[in-house]
C-alpha positions, 0 to 999 in steps of 0.5 A: 481522490484517486488520480491525486494520488498517481505517483505517490507511495500509498498504503493499499488494504485489500479484503484478501488480507494482504497489504500493499505499500507502493508507488501508484503508477496507473490506474488500468481502465477501471478494474485495477490499480497498478503499483511499483516498488511494492512491499506486502504485508501478508496478515498470515505470515507477519508476526506484527499488526498491520498498523505497526507494519504501516507505522514503521515503513512510513517512518523508516521507508521500506524495501520493496519485494515486487518491481510491479504489482496489478491490484484488482480494485473489486478486492481494495478496501481503503487506500491513503497516502503513506505520506498522511500515515500518523506516527505516534509521538510526533 
């Protein structure tokens, strides 16, 4: 499944309370995912729900805040394609 997501925008939920949205560009060994052009949702600092944030990104695009992020795969709870996000009313 993960190789099918390469070079596509993905949503990566982690157990740390951070959600990453960006282009999955590499799988480094078995330990990390590499995303480029990444925006980050931090549940402690953003006043909308993660679901609202993801829908907004799927609907309107997103402004990257990091060029590259490596995510420890042990911290990943789920990953989906941004294109697979269901936008209410569509």
